[in-house]
C-alpha positions as CSV (number, residue, x, y, z in Angstrom):
1,M,-25.0,14.1,22.4
2,E,-24.8,10.4,21.4
3,L,-21.6,10.2,19.3
4,Q,-22.2,6.8,17.8
5,G,-23.3,7.5,14.2
6,A,-22.9,11.3,14.6
7,V,-21.1,13.1,11.7
8,A,-18.3,15.5,12.5
9,L,-16.1,17.8,10.5
10,V,-12.7,18.6,12.0
11,T,-10.6,21.4,10.4
12,G,-6.8,21.3,10.7
13,A,-7.1,17.5,11.1
14,S,-3.6,16.8,9.6
15,S,-1.8,17.2,12.9
16,G,-2.0,18.1,16.6
17,I,-5.3,18.8,18.3
18,G,-7.2,18.2,15.1
19,A,-5.8,14.8,14.4
20,A,-6.2,13.7,18.0
21,T,-9.8,14.9,18.0
22,A,-10.6,13.1,14.8
23,L,-9.2,9.8,16.4
24,A,-11.2,10.4,19.6
25,L,-14.4,11.0,17.7
26,A,-13.9,7.9,15.5
27,A,-13.2,5.8,18.6
28,K,-16.6,6.9,19.9
29,G,-18.3,5.7,16.6
30,A,-18.6,9.1,14.9
31,K,-18.1,9.5,11.2
32,V,-15.4,12.1,10.7
33,G,-14.7,14.5,7.9
34,L,-10.9,15.1,8.0
35,A,-10.3,18.6,6.6
36,A,-7.0,20.2,5.9
37,R,-4.7,21.2,3.0
38,R,-2.1,18.5,3.6
39,T,-3.9,15.5,2.1
40,G,-0.8,13.2,2.6
41,R,-1.1,13.5,6.3
42,L,-4.9,13.0,6.1
43,Q,-4.3,9.7,4.4
44,E,-2.1,8.5,7.3
45,L,-4.8,9.6,9.8
46,Q,-7.5,7.9,7.8
47,Q,-5.5,4.7,7.8
48,K,-5.3,4.8,11.6
49,I,-9.1,5.3,11.8
50,N,-9.7,2.4,9.4
51,E,-7.5,0.2,11.6
52,M,-9.7,0.9,14.6
53,G,-12.8,0.2,12.6
54,G,-13.9,3.8,12.2
55,E,-15.2,5.7,9.2
56,S,-13.8,8.9,7.8
57,L,-13.6,11.1,4.7
58,I,-10.7,13.1,3.5
59,I,-11.6,16.6,2.6
60,T,-9.0,18.9,1.0
61,M,-10.0,22.3,2.4
62,D,-8.5,25.7,2.6
63,I,-10.6,27.5,5.2
64,V,-9.6,30.9,3.9
65,S,-11.4,30.2,0.6
66,K,-15.2,30.3,0.8
67,D,-15.4,28.2,-2.3
68,S,-13.0,25.6,-0.9
69,V,-15.0,25.5,2.3
70,Q,-18.3,25.1,0.5
71,K,-17.0,22.3,-1.8
72,G,-15.7,20.5,1.3
73,M,-19.0,20.8,3.1
74,D,-20.9,19.6,0.1
75,H,-18.5,16.6,-0.1
76,L,-19.2,15.8,3.6
77,I,-23.0,16.0,3.2
78,D,-23.0,14.0,0.0
79,A,-21.0,11.2,1.7
80,F,-22.6,11.1,5.1
81,G,-25.9,12.9,4.6
82,K,-25.6,15.4,7.5
83,I,-23.3,17.2,9.9
84,D,-23.8,17.1,13.7
85,I,-20.5,18.4,15.0
86,L,-18.1,21.1,13.7
87,V,-14.6,21.4,15.3
88,N,-13.0,24.7,14.1
89,N,-9.5,23.8,15.0
90,A,-7.3,25.1,12.1
91,G,-5.2,28.0,13.1
92,I,-1.7,29.6,12.9
93,M,0.5,31.4,15.4
94,L,3.1,33.9,14.1
95,V,4.7,35.7,17.0
96,S,6.7,38.9,16.7
97,D,6.9,42.4,18.2
98,V,4.6,44.9,16.7
99,E,7.5,47.2,15.8
100,R,8.8,44.7,13.4
101,L,5.8,45.4,11.2
102,K,5.3,41.8,9.9
103,T,2.1,42.9,8.3
104,E,1.8,40.0,5.9
105,E,1.9,37.6,8.9
106,W,-0.7,39.7,10.7
107,E,-3.0,39.4,7.7
108,R,-2.4,35.7,7.4
109,M,-3.4,35.1,11.0
110,I,-6.6,37.2,10.5
111,D,-7.4,35.3,7.4
112,V,-7.0,31.8,8.9
113,N,-7.8,32.4,12.6
114,I,-10.9,34.6,12.2
115,K,-12.1,34.6,8.6
116,G,-11.5,30.8,8.4
117,V,-13.6,30.1,11.5
118,L,-16.4,32.4,10.1
119,N,-16.3,30.7,6.7
120,V,-16.6,27.1,8.0
121,T,-19.2,28.1,10.7
122,A,-21.4,29.8,8.2
123,S,-21.3,26.8,5.9
124,A,-22.1,24.4,8.7
125,L,-24.9,26.5,10.1
126,T,-26.9,26.2,6.9
127,H,-27.3,22.5,7.7
128,L,-27.3,22.6,11.5
129,M,-30.2,25.2,11.6
130,K,-32.3,23.1,9.2
131,Q,-32.0,20.0,11.4
132,Q,-32.4,22.1,14.6
133,S,-29.5,20.3,16.4
134,G,-25.7,20.2,16.5
135,H,-22.6,21.4,18.4
136,I,-19.9,23.8,17.3
137,I,-16.5,23.6,19.0
138,N,-14.2,26.5,18.4
139,I,-10.6,26.1,19.4
140,S,-9.4,29.4,20.9
141,S,-6.4,29.6,23.2
142,I,-5.1,30.9,26.5
143,A,-4.4,33.9,24.2
144,G,-8.1,34.3,23.9
145,R,-8.4,35.4,27.5
146,K,-4.9,36.6,28.4
147,L,-2.4,38.9,26.8
148,F,1.3,38.3,26.0
149,K,4.0,40.6,24.6
150,G,4.9,39.6,21.1
151,Y,1.5,37.9,20.6
152,S,-0.5,41.0,19.8
153,V,-2.2,40.0,16.6
154,Y,-2.5,36.3,17.6
155,C,-4.1,37.4,20.9
156,A,-6.4,39.6,18.9
157,T,-7.5,36.8,16.7
158,K,-8.1,34.4,19.5
159,H,-10.0,37.0,21.6
160,A,-12.2,37.4,18.5
161,V,-12.8,33.6,18.4
162,S,-13.8,33.6,22.0
163,A,-16.1,36.6,21.7
164,F,-17.7,35.2,18.5
165,S,-18.2,31.8,20.2
166,D,-20.1,33.2,23.2
167,I,-22.3,35.5,21.2
168,L,-23.0,32.7,18.7
169,R,-24.1,30.5,21.6
170,M,-26.4,33.2,22.9
171,E,-28.1,33.6,19.5
172,I,-28.4,30.0,18.2
173,A,-28.6,27.8,21.2
174,P,-32.1,28.9,22.3
175,S,-33.6,29.2,18.9
176,H,-32.0,26.3,17.0
177,N,-30.9,23.9,19.7
178,I,-27.2,24.2,18.6
179,R,-24.7,24.2,21.4
180,V,-21.4,26.2,21.1
181,T,-18.2,25.8,23.1
182,S,-15.0,27.7,23.1
183,I,-12.0,25.5,24.1
184,Q,-9.1,27.6,25.4
185,P,-5.9,25.5,25.8
186,G,-2.7,26.6,27.4
187,A,0.6,25.1,26.3
188,V,0.0,22.1,24.1
189,E,2.7,20.0,22.3
190,T,1.7,20.8,18.6
191,E,3.3,22.3,15.5
192,L,1.9,25.7,16.3
193,S,5.1,27.2,17.6
194,Q,6.9,26.1,14.5
195,H,5.0,28.6,12.4
196,T,6.9,31.6,14.0
197,T,9.7,33.1,12.0
198,D,11.0,35.4,14.7
199,E,14.1,33.7,16.2
200,K,13.8,35.5,19.5
201,Y,10.3,34.2,20.2
202,K,11.1,30.7,18.7
203,A,13.9,30.4,21.3
204,G,11.6,31.6,24.0
205,M,8.9,29.1,23.2
206,Q,11.5,26.3,23.1
207,A,12.8,27.4,26.5
208,N,9.2,27.0,27.9
209,R,9.5,23.3,27.5
210,G,12.0,23.2,30.3
211,H,9.7,25.0,32.7
212,M,6.5,23.0,32.3
213,T,4.9,19.8,31.0
214,F,3.0,20.6,27.9
215,L,-0.4,19.1,27.4
216,A,-0.7,16.3,24.8
217,P,-3.2,16.9,21.9
218,A,-5.1,13.8,23.1
219,E,-5.8,15.5,26.4
220,I,-7.5,18.4,24.6
221,A,-9.4,15.9,22.4
222,N,-10.6,14.2,25.6
223,S,-12.0,17.5,26.9
224,I,-13.8,17.9,23.6
225,I,-15.4,14.5,24.0
226,F,-16.4,15.4,27.5
227,V,-18.1,18.6,26.2
228,L,-19.9,16.8,23.4
229,E,-21.2,14.0,25.6
230,A,-22.8,16.4,28.1
231,P,-26.5,16.0,28.5
232,N,-28.4,17.8,25.7
233,H,-29.7,20.5,28.1
234,V,-26.1,21.3,29.1
235,D,-23.9,23.7,27.1
236,V,-20.3,23.9,28.3
237,S,-19.8,27.3,26.8
238,E,-16.2,27.8,27.7
239,L,-13.4,25.4,28.8
240,F,-10.0,26.7,29.9
241,I,-7.5,23.9,30.1
242,L,-3.7,24.3,30.8
243,P,-0.8,22.5,32.3
244,A,-0.8,22.4,36.1
245,D,2.6,23.9,36.2
246,Q,1.9,26.7,33.7
247,A,2.3,29.9,35.6
248,W,1.1,32.4,32.9
């Protein structure tokens, strides 16, 4: 895809992989919808894009709410006239042993990591199918293909994203010319680990930083640009990327 002049929507754009991806897209000449709940951070990101000569739009969006998603999508279309790229990046990771029965955290992960992806994808597909082109990038995780004790529900949500992505590709790529990619990062230096309330697992995640060099969000963003710029007849359906020294 030619990114100059393309229109992208990035969820979870207020930090980490989402913010890095928005900057990378803007650097390529794409117009970027910056979607998140924390608009203060979005304003800082928009300023950076402005300084590099790019164009962006702040979209206050709670992906769990279908109404919020639809309003955000309408805002994007009103401003830029179309959508070519959707990056479903927003997600949360709340780690704990099953026996602790943190059911509210389980439900929250299901709402954000699965239902949120479905809500935004459905809203974008309305436009992508009409124009018979586009690319959907779903950010899954190493937890979307491997299993880890303590990560039971998180793994379940990311396995769901990986499965949904591949079946979505099978269904809409041939009939609507819409490419779909599941990006599955390993350890990345983001705020994701800060979501966890379980002290044992928080300490364990912190200890991992002494055993490996975490990937930078910009390195995941670069992989997304690579996928998007592949020739139109090429669909990189899945990309597994992790630190060279990550053993698990």
